[in-house]
C-alpha positions as CSV (number, residue, x, y, z in Angstrom):
1,X,18.8,9.3,-36.4
2,X,21.6,10.2,-33.8
3,X,20.4,7.5,-31.8
4,X,20.4,4.9,-34.5
5,X,23.5,5.8,-36.3
6,X,25.8,7.1,-33.8
7,X,24.7,4.6,-31.0
8,X,22.8,1.6,-31.8
9,X,24.7,0.6,-35.1
10,X,28.3,0.6,-33.4
11,X,26.4,-0.8,-30.1
12,X,28.2,1.7,-28.2
13,X,28.0,1.8,-24.3
14,X,25.8,5.0,-24.2
15,X,23.0,5.4,-21.6
16,X,20.0,7.6,-22.6
17,X,17.6,8.9,-20.2
18,X,14.3,10.0,-21.2
19,X,12.9,12.4,-18.9
20,X,9.2,13.3,-17.9
21,X,8.1,10.3,-20.2
22,X,4.4,9.5,-20.7
23,X,1.9,12.1,-19.4
24,X,3.8,12.8,-16.1
25,X,4.5,16.5,-17.3
26,X,0.9,17.2,-16.9
27,X,0.9,21.0,-17.3
28,X,3.0,21.3,-20.5
29,X,0.9,19.5,-23.0
30,X,1.6,17.5,-26.0
31,X,4.9,18.9,-27.1
32,X,6.3,17.9,-23.7
33,X,4.5,14.6,-23.2
34,X,6.5,11.5,-24.7
35,X,4.0,8.8,-25.1
36,X,5.7,7.1,-28.0
37,X,9.2,7.4,-26.9
38,X,9.7,3.6,-25.5
39,X,7.5,2.3,-28.5
40,X,10.2,3.9,-31.1
41,X,13.2,2.9,-29.0
42,X,11.9,-0.7,-29.0
43,X,12.3,-0.9,-32.8
44,X,15.9,0.2,-32.7
45,X,18.2,-3.0,-32.9
46,X,20.7,-3.5,-30.0
47,X,18.8,-1.0,-27.9
48,X,17.8,-2.2,-24.3
49,X,14.8,-0.3,-23.1
50,X,14.0,0.1,-19.4
51,X,10.9,1.5,-17.7
52,X,10.9,1.5,-13.8
53,X,8.1,1.5,-11.7
54,X,9.5,3.6,-8.8
55,X,12.6,5.6,-7.2
56,X,14.1,2.3,-5.7
57,X,14.0,0.4,-9.1
58,X,15.4,3.4,-10.9
59,X,18.5,3.2,-8.6
60,X,18.8,-0.4,-9.1
61,X,18.5,0.1,-12.8
62,X,20.9,2.7,-13.2
63,X,23.5,0.4,-11.2
64,X,22.8,-2.4,-13.7
65,X,23.1,-0.2,-16.8
66,X,26.7,0.8,-15.6
67,X,27.7,-2.9,-16.0
68,X,25.6,-3.8,-19.0
69,X,27.4,-4.0,-22.5
70,X,25.7,-2.1,-25.1
71,X,23.4,1.1,-25.5
72,X,20.6,1.5,-23.0
73,X,17.4,4.0,-23.1
74,X,15.5,4.4,-19.5
75,X,12.3,6.1,-19.4
76,X,11.6,8.2,-16.4
77,X,8.2,9.7,-14.9
78,X,8.8,13.0,-13.1
79,X,6.2,12.2,-10.6
80,X,6.5,10.7,-7.1
81,X,5.2,7.0,-7.2
82,X,4.6,4.4,-4.5
83,X,7.5,2.1,-4.0
84,X,7.0,-1.6,-4.7
85,X,10.6,-2.3,-5.3
86,X,12.5,-4.3,-2.3
87,X,15.5,-1.8,-0.9
88,X,19.0,-3.6,-1.2
89,X,17.9,-6.0,-4.2
90,X,20.0,-6.1,-7.5
91,X,17.9,-5.5,-10.8
92,X,18.3,-8.0,-13.5
93,X,17.8,-7.0,-17.0
94,X,15.1,-8.9,-18.6
95,X,13.4,-10.4,-15.4
96,X,10.0,-9.7,-14.5
97,X,8.8,-9.1,-11.0
98,X,5.5,-10.4,-9.5
99,X,3.9,-7.4,-7.3
100,X,0.6,-9.5,-6.6
101,X,0.1,-13.0,-6.7
102,X,-3.3,-14.1,-8.4
103,X,-4.8,-17.1,-10.3
104,X,-7.6,-15.7,-12.5
105,X,-6.1,-13.1,-14.8
106,X,-2.5,-11.8,-15.0
107,X,-2.0,-7.8,-15.6
108,X,1.5,-7.2,-17.1
109,X,2.2,-3.5,-16.3
110,X,4.9,-1.1,-16.8
111,X,6.1,2.3,-15.1
112,X,3.2,4.0,-13.5
113,X,0.8,1.4,-14.4
114,X,2.2,-1.0,-11.9
115,X,0.8,1.4,-9.2
116,X,-2.5,1.4,-11.0
117,X,-2.8,-2.3,-11.6
118,X,-1.9,-3.0,-8.0
119,X,-5.0,-0.9,-7.1
120,X,-7.0,-2.4,-9.8
121,X,-6.3,-6.0,-8.1
122,X,-7.5,-4.8,-5.0
123,X,-10.7,-3.7,-6.6
124,X,-11.0,-7.0,-8.2
125,X,-10.0,-8.8,-5.0
126,X,-13.3,-7.2,-3.6
127,X,-15.2,-8.8,-6.3
128,X,-13.8,-12.3,-5.8
129,X,-11.5,-12.0,-8.7
130,X,-7.9,-13.2,-8.3
131,X,-5.6,-10.8,-10.4
132,X,-2.0,-11.2,-10.6
133,X,0.4,-8.3,-11.3
134,X,3.7,-8.5,-12.9
135,X,6.1,-5.7,-13.4
136,X,7.6,-5.5,-16.9
137,X,10.4,-3.0,-16.2
138,X,12.5,-4.3,-19.1
139,X,10.5,-3.5,-22.3
140,X,13.4,-4.8,-24.5
141,X,14.6,-7.8,-24.7
142,X,11.3,-9.2,-23.5
143,X,11.8,-12.7,-21.9
144,X,9.3,-15.0,-23.4
145,X,9.8,-17.5,-20.9
146,X,9.1,-15.1,-18.1
147,X,5.8,-14.0,-20.0
148,X,4.8,-17.8,-20.5
149,X,5.7,-18.6,-16.8
150,X,3.1,-15.9,-15.8
151,X,0.5,-16.6,-18.2
152,X,0.1,-20.3,-17.6
153,X,-3.1,-21.4,-15.8
154,X,-4.6,-17.6,-16.4
155,X,-8.3,-17.3,-17.8
156,X,-7.0,-14.0,-19.4
157,X,-4.4,-11.4,-20.0
158,X,-4.3,-7.7,-19.7
159,X,-1.4,-5.3,-20.3
160,X,-1.3,-1.8,-18.9
161,X,1.2,0.9,-20.2
162,X,1.2,4.7,-20.2
163,X,2.2,4.9,-23.9
164,X,0.3,4.7,-27.2
165,X,-1.1,1.2,-27.9
166,X,0.4,1.0,-31.4
167,X,3.7,-0.9,-31.3
168,X,3.7,-0.9,-27.3
169,X,4.1,-3.5,-24.5
170,X,0.8,-4.9,-25.5
171,X,1.8,-5.5,-29.1
172,X,5.2,-7.2,-28.0
173,X,3.7,-9.5,-25.6
174,X,0.9,-10.5,-27.9
175,X,3.4,-11.2,-30.5
176,X,5.4,-13.6,-28.1
177,X,2.1,-15.3,-27.2
178,X,1.0,-15.6,-30.7
179,X,0.1,-19.5,-31.3
180,X,1.2,-20.3,-27.9
181,X,-1.7,-19.2,-25.8
182,X,-5.3,-18.9,-26.6
183,X,-7.0,-16.9,-23.9
184,X,-8.8,-13.4,-23.9
185,X,-6.4,-10.3,-24.1
186,X,-7.2,-7.0,-23.4
187,X,-4.8,-3.6,-23.6
188,X,-5.2,-0.7,-21.5
189,X,-3.1,2.0,-23.2
190,X,-3.2,5.5,-25.0
191,X,-5.1,5.6,-28.3
192,X,-3.6,7.1,-31.3
193,X,-3.7,10.8,-30.2
194,X,-1.1,13.0,-28.4
195,X,-1.4,14.1,-24.9
196,X,-3.0,17.5,-23.6
197,X,-2.5,19.9,-20.8
198,X,-4.2,19.5,-17.5
199,X,-4.2,20.6,-13.8
200,X,-2.8,17.2,-12.4
201,X,-1.4,14.1,-13.4
202,X,-4.3,12.1,-12.0
203,X,-6.7,14.1,-14.4
204,X,-4.8,13.2,-17.4
205,X,-4.7,9.3,-16.4
206,X,-8.4,9.6,-15.8
207,X,-9.0,11.2,-19.3
208,X,-6.7,8.7,-21.2
209,X,-8.3,5.9,-19.4
210,X,-5.4,4.8,-17.6
211,X,-6.8,4.2,-13.9
212,X,-7.2,1.2,-11.7
213,X,-11.0,1.5,-12.7
214,X,-10.2,1.2,-16.3
215,X,-7.6,-1.7,-15.7
216,X,-10.1,-3.6,-13.5
217,X,-12.8,-3.2,-16.0
218,X,-10.6,-4.4,-18.9
219,X,-9.9,-7.7,-16.7
220,X,-13.7,-8.1,-16.1
221,X,-14.4,-7.9,-20.0
222,X,-11.5,-10.3,-20.8
223,X,-12.7,-12.8,-18.3
224,X,-16.3,-12.2,-19.5
225,X,-15.1,-13.4,-22.9
226,X,-14.0,-17.0,-21.8
């Protein structure tokens, strides 16, 4: 209510950092694992929502947030993640980035799922399936023209996110594509449940079906429905 009434309604230039989001606080369980934060933030009018895939993109995002007019929420993972973002670049809010080029299936990924989607593309490549991986680091606003650019010519679409599937990136992309594109669509996300404690981050990603194996399987199943 404070974010909605005190920040979003007056469109105040406030920056909110959600720390240890998703399942990244693996040891402290459901009370410390925010798997619905970005979904909820995206429903608040005027609020821009960002979800970086690595440390370099985070730095570039923070610089972009300083000059952006209006409230911004940034979602931060607490673990070390592989770097895919080019050093020295400038982050543009709303722009998506191609991580891997492909022609058969497009995987829209956000946050830590960019890393897992890259690994999934490598698994699929070994099977002769060409998977394109797109980093969607601006969750809101979503750029419809960017989405359409990457789905054009693809045989299937997969969305991978470390968040609950209800009201998340998958739902948002599906809404943008409704009536525009008619190809199989699959989501890799967390079902309608809270997190839990584990010995490692990787253990939780496996438990909730958020690994490269799960993303690759989602792509295979979607392609099989053609």
